[in-house]
Steps between C-alpha positions, in 0.01 A plus 500: 500500500481839668568833340611788716492866422613813679178667393226559751221242447249785463705636206510156336121466537446850359720418199311177434164676526611776265607234244161327527316832479696607192420170329129528575495860376652433157307712246267319262368637168127444530382679185643603162286735290586618148403862432516745209517229229790326676719812537451488878460221753357541850657274763319429827683332786384333818705413805843656546629712787289801601694821428747323268582630154491254209625558146308354206727317257409383150646310205386378162354150543766313301802683651680461831614857575287693751458879489413714802203722424481847650192385690529440873221345704485602865325225689266689732159333467362150452550519123725748321590551135677699236490547122793442262479723190690518172451135402486392137169391348474128402787395725469254785662617824572327830489693829619456856564727796827517688603625840866590547639521853740798503703356789535128417457541120255207516221488242150368560307416182130454445345244269539562126186569294499529120256678270285311253502553124144577398325530162131559421320454166148625439307212337167684470315780671413251776812281532870551568780243490756540779847340488781519755831342586510206739479616858778426752297360789770563759372854535133589453301209354161672464382623159170684465357655182293811569278703268487865607302805395652834394523611864702194606216325677488121467199379297587133494787289633601141426776297671716292265571143605719309456765769507699313236250611233642773277207574265150604598205629294294746700142586405421862574172588672 
């Protein structure tokens, strides 16, 4: 079966290449960092189209309605990010970034990454019990516990494996 088109073959090839390029440049949330006791979350993306603006969207974890934040990420380096503020403490949020094409109205969505509920209990002056919600491994499957000094420098760091564990007792040094 043959398909014919009135389009110049060079135009068809250019269209196909632009589709493949757009697919390979879909933004990807590479890091989610909770700040200011959970009132803010820093989103870092990788990939995406250089020069393109992306909007960070968020929702409460057990809801389906997404909200556009006022934060735009302009993809202009290898890794770019932005910080969403005004979040409620002790709430789990999910995040994604979205690109809206003003001409075609098409939307390109990144992966979805959700925050983790976290609780710590001081057991003694040398031990702390850490508990967190189960991690969705479709996003970022690495968990690392770090002990830091007052200046934010890492003193000790321990990877947690398997990532399905949700309780860990950490001995302070």
